[in-house]
C-alpha positions as semicolon CSV with decimal commas, in nm:
position;residue;x (nm);y (nm);z (nm)
1;M;9,020;-10,188;11,892
2;N;9,044;-9,832;12,086
3;R;9,078;-9,507;11,863
4;E;9,155;-9,169;11,856
5;S;9,193;-8,895;11,600
6;F;9,325;-8,572;11,648
7;H;9,229;-8,248;11,420
8;L;9,518;-8,010;11,479
9;R;9,366;-7,773;11,185
10;P;9,040;-7,911;11,168
11;E;8,869;-7,731;10,925
12;G;9,107;-7,794;10,665
13;E;9,191;-8,130;10,761
14;K;8,835;-8,217;10,738
15;A;8,770;-8,038;10,419
16;F;9,053;-8,197;10,270
17;G;8,865;-8,484;10,454
18;F;9,183;-8,635;10,680
19;A;9,275;-8,640;11,066
20;Q;9,627;-8,539;11,142
21;A;9,674;-8,805;11,389
22;V;9,546;-9,114;11,445
23;R;9,556;-9,308;11,749
24;A;9,518;-9,702;11,718
25;G;9,517;-9,860;12,070
26;D;9,986;-9,753;12,184
27;T;10,031;-9,684;11,841
28;L;9,961;-9,318;11,709
29;Y;10,010;-9,193;11,308
30;L;10,048;-8,889;11,226
31;A;9,951;-8,777;10,846
32;G;10,249;-8,538;10,735
33;S;10,271;-8,191;10,830
34;L;10,393;-7,922;10,669
35;S;10,461;-7,611;10,735
36;V;10,125;-7,420;10,671
37;D;9,895;-7,228;10,875
38;D;9,561;-7,325;11,057
39;N;9,399;-7,202;10,637
40;F;9,619;-7,439;10,538
41;Q;9,861;-7,129;10,350
42;P;10,210;-7,225;10,292
43;L;10,382;-7,063;10,532
44;H;10,827;-7,020;10,468
45;P;10,826;-7,039;10,109
46;H;11,139;-7,216;10,003
47;D;11,310;-7,177;10,314
48;M;11,383;-7,496;10,386
49;D;11,532;-7,463;10,750
50;A;11,199;-7,236;10,869
51;Q;11,010;-7,546;10,759
52;V;11,173;-7,814;10,865
53;R;11,111;-7,562;11,210
54;E;10,702;-7,576;11,119
55;A;10,736;-7,887;11,055
56;Y;10,804;-8,072;11,390
57;G;10,637;-7,826;11,567
58;A;10,334;-7,978;11,409
59;I;10,466;-8,257;11,480
60;L;10,531;-8,168;11,879
61;R;10,150;-8,031;11,889
62;S;9,981;-8,350;11,824
63;L;10,207;-8,566;11,996
64;A;10,154;-8,352;12,306
65;H;9,739;-8,470;12,250
66;F;9,876;-8,761;12,318
67;G;10,077;-8,675;12,633
68;A;10,348;-8,793;12,418
69;G;10,717;-8,632;12,294
70;P;10,995;-8,710;12,084
71;G;11,145;-8,994;12,277
72;N;10,765;-9,185;12,160
73;V;10,852;-9,111;11,779
74;V;11,064;-9,441;11,664
75;R;10,915;-9,379;11,289
76;E;10,960;-9,096;11,042
77;T;10,952;-9,049;10,661
78;I;11,108;-8,754;10,556
79;Y;10,911;-8,602;10,155
80;V;11,186;-8,320;10,051
81;T;11,177;-8,168;9,675
82;D;11,472;-8,013;9,776
83;M;11,751;-8,348;9,942
84;D;12,108;-8,068;9,911
85;A;11,897;-7,833;10,141
86;F;11,696;-8,051;10,359
87;L;12,055;-8,270;10,428
88;A;12,222;-7,877;10,558
89;A;11,872;-7,846;10,766
90;N;11,902;-8,142;10,978
91;S;12,040;-8,035;11,235
92;Y;11,678;-7,896;11,377
93;R;11,611;-8,244;11,372
94;L;11,907;-8,427;11,513
95;E;11,837;-8,155;11,822
96;L;11,475;-8,230;11,854
97;Y;11,636;-8,587;11,883
98;A;11,860;-8,559;12,134
99;G;11,903;-8,763;12,458
100;F;11,597;-9,042;12,296
101;D;11,695;-9,308;12,072
102;L;11,690;-9,161;11,675
103;P;11,357;-9,292;11,492
104;A;11,401;-9,588;11,170
105;A;11,402;-9,295;10,999
106;T;11,350;-9,232;10,554
107;A;11,359;-8,891;10,292
108;V;11,297;-8,932;10,007
109;Q;11,360;-8,657;9,768
110;V;10,995;-8,574;9,567
111;S;10,940;-8,338;9,220
112;R;10,607;-8,165;9,399
113;L;10,437;-8,204;9,712
114;A;10,038;-8,084;9,780
115;F;10,146;-7,706;9,812
116;P;10,436;-7,598;9,570
117;E;10,532;-7,353;9,801
118;C;10,607;-7,641;10,051
119;I;10,930;-7,821;10,047
120;V;10,910;-8,072;10,308
121;E;10,624;-8,296;10,471
122;I;10,716;-8,533;10,789
123;E;10,522;-8,837;10,878
124;V;10,551;-9,005;11,183
125;T;10,535;-9,262;11,420
126;A;10,525;-9,300;11,777
127;M;10,474;-9,604;12,038
128;L;10,231;-9,428;12,286
């Protein structure tokens, strides 16, 4: 199988033991993206709109590494600690996918993410 890993934040990802993205054949799997800086320090604590934008920014950078973009995304899972806040911030997500077929999506409310200041984490699968 043709497989390639990509590290968006190499040192932190290797310390935690994962790759941000893995391409296997024509499928691209992106790990959950959070609103963190290159040192895995949370950005925009408890600000859903800003964190959604940061998470999708990381997703777009990872997709771009493989020559892909939002139109390649076929599935996403969105983990949030406050569903009402996420629904209010969903307009950015809709803008991101404007003009493309929407991906299959699941949104799940959870009690906590890896960092307490982070309130949204988004993972996607894309086809190349």
